[in-house]
C-alpha positions in Angstrom: 25.6 -22.4 69.7 22.3 -20.8 68.6 23.6 -19.3 65.6 24.3 -22.8 64.5 20.7 -24.1 65.5 19.3 -21.2 63.5 21.2 -21.7 60.6 20.0 -25.7 60.4 16.6 -24.4 61.1 16.5 -21.9 58.3 17.9 -24.5 56.1 15.5 -27.3 56.9 12.5 -24.6 56.3 14.0 -23.3 53.3 14.2 -27.1 52.1 10.4 -27.3 52.8 9.3 -24.4 51.4 11.3 -25.0 48.2 9.6 -28.4 48.1 6.3 -26.5 48.1 7.0 -23.7 45.6 5.6 -25.3 42.6 2.4 -26.2 44.2 2.1 -23.1 45.9 2.9 -21.1 42.4 0.3 -23.2 40.8 -2.3 -22.6 43.0 -1.7 -18.9 42.6 -1.8 -18.9 39.0 -4.6 -21.4 38.4 -6.3 -21.5 36.3 -4.3 -20.5 33.5 -6.6 -21.5 30.9 -10.0 -22.8 30.3 -11.1 -25.4 32.7 -13.2 -28.4 31.3 -15.9 -30.0 33.3 -16.7 -33.4 32.1 -20.4 -34.6 32.7 -20.5 -38.3 32.3 -24.0 -38.5 30.5 -25.3 -37.2 27.6 -27.1 -33.7 27.4 -30.5 -33.4 29.2 -30.2 -35.4 32.3 -30.1 -34.0 35.9 -26.0 -34.2 36.1 -25.8 -32.0 32.9 -28.6 -29.6 34.0 -26.6 -29.2 37.5 -23.3 -28.8 35.8 -24.7 -26.2 33.4 -26.4 -24.1 36.2 -23.1 -23.8 38.0 -20.8 -23.7 35.2 -21.1 -19.9 34.0 -20.9 -18.3 37.4 -18.0 -20.9 38.4 -16.1 -19.2 35.5 -16.4 -15.9 36.7 -15.2 -17.1 40.2 -12.3 -18.9 39.0 -11.4 -16.3 36.3 -11.2 -18.6 33.4 -14.4 -19.9 31.4 -15.6 -23.4 32.6 -16.5 -25.6 29.6 -19.2 -28.3 30.0 -18.1 -31.5 27.9 -20.8 -34.4 28.0 -18.8 -37.7 27.6 -21.3 -40.4 27.7 -21.3 -44.1 27.9 -20.6 -47.1 30.3 -23.2 -45.9 32.6 -21.1 -43.0 33.5 -17.7 -44.7 33.3 -16.4 -43.1 29.9 -16.5 -39.7 31.2 -15.4 -40.5 34.5 -12.2 -42.6 33.1 -11.4 -39.4 31.0 -11.3 -37.0 33.9 -8.8 -39.6 35.8 -6.6 -39.7 33.2 -6.3 -35.9 32.8 -3.3 -34.2 34.4 -4.3 -33.4 37.9 -3.6 -29.7 37.6 -7.1 -28.8 38.0 -7.8 -27.7 34.4 -10.0 -31.0 33.8 -12.9 -31.5 36.5 -15.8 -33.8 36.4 -19.2 -34.1 38.0 -19.7 -36.8 40.4 -23.0 -38.9 40.7 -23.8 -42.0 42.5 -23.8 -43.7 39.1 -20.0 -42.9 38.8 -18.8 -43.3 42.1 -21.0 -45.8 43.9 -23.5 -47.7 41.6 -21.3 -48.4 38.7 -18.2 -49.6 40.5 -20.3 -51.6 42.7 -21.7 -53.9 40.1 -19.0 -53.6 37.5 -15.6 -54.7 39.0 -13.8 -54.4 35.8 -14.9 -50.7 35.4 -11.3 -49.3 35.2 -11.0 -47.2 38.6 -11.6 -47.3 42.2 -13.6 -44.6 43.5 -11.9 -44.6 46.7 -8.5 -44.1 45.3 -8.7 -42.4 42.0 -11.1 -39.6 42.6 -10.2 -36.5 44.9 -13.4 -35.1 46.0 -14.2 -31.3 46.0 -17.8 -30.7 46.8 -21.3 -32.2 46.6 -23.3 -29.4 44.8 -26.9 -30.7 45.5 -28.8 -33.3 46.6 -31.7 -34.7 44.4 -34.8 -36.9 45.0 -35.7 -39.6 42.7 -39.1 -40.5 41.1 -40.7 -43.5 39.5 -42.6 -41.8 36.7 -45.0 -43.4 34.0 -46.1 -42.5 30.6 -49.8 -41.3 30.5 -50.7 -44.3 28.4 -49.8 -46.8 31.7 -52.7 -47.9 33.0 -52.4 -46.5 36.6 -52.2 -42.5 38.1 -51.2 -43.7 41.7 -48.5 -46.1 43.4 -51.2 -48.4 44.6 -52.6 -48.8 41.5 -48.9 -49.1 39.6 -47.8 -52.0 42.1 -51.3 -53.9 41.5 -50.8 -53.7 37.7 -47.1 -54.8 37.7 -48.0 -57.9 39.8 -50.9 -58.6 37.4 -48.7 -58.6 34.5 -45.3 -59.8 35.6 -42.9 -59.1 32.7 -45.4 -57.0 30.6 -43.5 -53.9 31.4 -40.1 -52.3 31.0 -38.0 -49.4 32.4 -35.8 -47.1 31.2 -32.5 -45.9 32.9 -29.5 -44.0 32.3 -27.4 -47.0 31.7 -26.2 -50.7 33.1 -25.0 -50.1 36.8 -26.2 -46.3 36.8 -28.1 -45.3 39.9 -31.5 -45.5 37.9 -30.7 -49.0 37.3 -29.4 -50.2 40.8 -32.2 -48.4 42.7 -35.0 -50.0 40.4 -33.8 -53.3 40.9 -33.5 -52.5 44.6 -37.1 -51.4 44.3 -38.3 -54.3 42.5 -36.5 -56.8 44.9 -38.4 -55.3 47.8 -41.8 -54.5 46.3 -42.0 -58.3 44.4 -42.6 -56.9 41.2 -40.7 -57.4 37.6 -39.9 -54.9 34.6 -37.1 -55.5 32.1 -34.5 -53.0 32.1 -33.9 -50.8 28.9 -30.6 -49.1 29.6 -29.6 -46.0 27.5 -26.7 -43.8 27.0 -27.8 -41.4 29.7 -30.7 -39.9 31.7 -31.7 -37.7 28.9 -32.1 -40.4 26.1 -33.9 -42.7 28.3 -35.9 -39.8 29.5 -37.0 -38.8 25.8 -37.8 -42.3 25.0 -39.9 -42.5 28.1 -42.0 -39.3 27.5 -42.4 -40.7 23.8 -44.1 -43.8 25.2 -41.6 -46.1 23.7 -40.8 -47.2 27.4 -43.6 -47.2 29.8 -41.5 -46.5 33.2 -38.5 -44.8 34.3 -36.8 -44.0 37.6 -35.2 -40.7 37.0 -33.9 -37.4 39.1 -36.6 -35.2 39.4 -34.7 -32.3 37.8 -34.9 -33.7 34.5 -38.3 -35.3 35.0 -40.1 -32.5 36.6 -40.8 -30.5 33.5 -42.4 -33.4 31.7 -44.2 -33.9 35.0 -45.4 -30.1 34.9 -46.7 -30.7 31.4 -48.4 -33.9 31.8 -46.4 -35.8 29.8 -45.2 -38.2 32.6 -47.2 -39.1 35.7 -44.9 -39.3 38.9 -45.9 -42.4 41.5 -43.5 -42.4 44.3 -40.1 -40.3 45.5 -37.1 -41.1 47.0 -36.8 -37.9 49.3 -36.7 -37.3 53.1 -40.5 -36.0 52.8 -42.9 -35.1 50.6 -42.0 -32.3 47.9 -43.3 -28.8 47.8 -43.4 -29.7 43.8 -45.1 -33.1 44.4 -47.4 -32.6 47.5 -49.8 -35.5 46.5 -46.9 -37.9 45.7 -45.6 -40.4 48.6 -42.1 -41.0 49.2 -40.9 -44.6 49.4 -40.8 -44.6 53.4 -44.5 -44.0 53.1 -45.2 -46.7 51.0 -43.2 -48.9 53.1 -39.8 -49.1 50.9 -37.5 -46.9 53.4 -34.4 -48.8 52.0 -34.9 -47.3 48.3 -35.4 -43.5 49.9 -32.2 -42.3 49.0 -31.4 -38.9 47.4 -28.7 -38.5 44.4 -25.6 -36.4 44.8 -24.1 -34.1 42.0 -20.8 -32.9 43.0 -17.5 -32.0 41.6 -14.3 -34.0 41.2 -10.8 -33.9 40.4 -8.2 -36.3 39.1 -6.1 -38.4 42.0 -3.1 -36.2 42.7 -4.7 -32.9 42.4 -3.0 -30.5 45.0 -5.2 -29.6 48.1 -4.2 -26.1 47.2 -6.3 -26.1 43.8 -8.9 -28.6 45.3 -9.3 -25.6 47.8 -9.5 -23.1 45.4 -12.0 -25.0 43.3 -14.4 -25.6 46.7 -14.1 -22.0 47.7 -15.4 -20.9 43.8 -18.3 -23.4 44.0 -19.1 -22.2 47.5 -19.1 -18.7 46.1 -21.4 -19.6 43.0 -23.9 -21.6 45.4 -24.5 -18.6 47.5 -25.6 -16.7 44.6 -29.7 -16.2 45.1 -30.2 -16.9 41.3 -28.0 -20.2 41.1 -29.8 -21.4 44.5 -33.0 -20.7 43.3 -32.5 -22.4 39.9 -31.4 -25.8 41.7 -34.0 -25.2 44.7 -36.8 -25.0 41.8 -35.8 -28.5 40.6 -36.7 -29.9 43.9 -32.9 -30.4 44.8 -31.2 -29.3 47.8 -28.2 -26.9 47.8 -25.5 -28.5 49.6 -21.7 -27.3 49.0 -19.9 -29.4 51.6 -16.6 -29.5 52.2 -13.8 -32.1 50.3 -13.4 -34.1 53.5 -17.3 -34.2 54.2 -17.9 -35.5 50.1 -15.4 -37.8 50.6 -17.1 -39.5 53.7 -20.6 -39.1 51.9 -18.9 -40.8 48.7 -17.5 -43.8 50.6 -20.6 -44.1 52.5 -22.6 -44.4 49.3 -20.4 -46.8 47.7 -20.8 -49.3 51.0 -24.8 -49.2 50.2 -24.6 -50.0 46.7 -21.9 -52.8 46.9 -24.0 -54.2 49.7 -27.2 -54.1 47.4 -25.1 -55.8 44.7 -24.1 -58.4 47.0 -27.5 -59.2 48.6 -29.7 -58.7 45.4 -26.7 -61.0 43.4 -26.9 -58.3 40.7 -24.5 -58.7 37.6 -23.9 -56.6 34.3 -26.5 -57.3 31.8 
């Protein structure tokens, strides 16, 4: 009787093990070729900066090169769609942003993907402050004067964003509604082009991620007025937070993480997560990220999934309450 039970038990175990062999074998050999890391925005923005800071060391940790590819358009949706349509074997990953996983899906029901279903979260690399900054030609040098100027001249000024439905767009629209001001939205194909035109004086205002804006702020080519951050930043000690100016709902930091397509095996997800975690332990990588004003995170796939779900709920609520629609 014992022999019969043992045989049956072994048979079941063999079936289970055999069923899992392809996944286990793939995880052991992964990656077997270069990994594409899709950045869903043009070069020069914060998503691109963070991806490139991490990619070189990530390639070494994985044992294959990690190639950053910029696929801009649709407020990040073009790159996101290309990533989720890839074979879910870990050889195509994507950068996760609030724009692609929350803001854009919240405002665009026809975006073509469901962030709660079509992404496999891996980890949030960094949390990043956002900043409202103006071109030096703007007739204000601090937040109070900025608001006064906008209220005195409603409709006179415009602001640049990374694209319709992106975090810069929705966060600025939320800001406008709470502050009682008006600016015309000028969407671009990514934060890089939007930032370049603001620095050139083509558009006077931008609500941008700090890492991409900070070099221009340091050079005096942009004037920072208010930041979305838990507290004042060491890089901008004289610039108040949204909480300080009475607009705490706008005081949300952006995230920059790594995603895989739906259906990617837990073994591959864990291998990428552990590799990213190892990269983020590198003092040089941490310094480069922190020098931008960002906070290094590196949370677990489960924690990142919860974070993404919460952010989507926030921006769905913003879109509903503010009655925002695509241009």
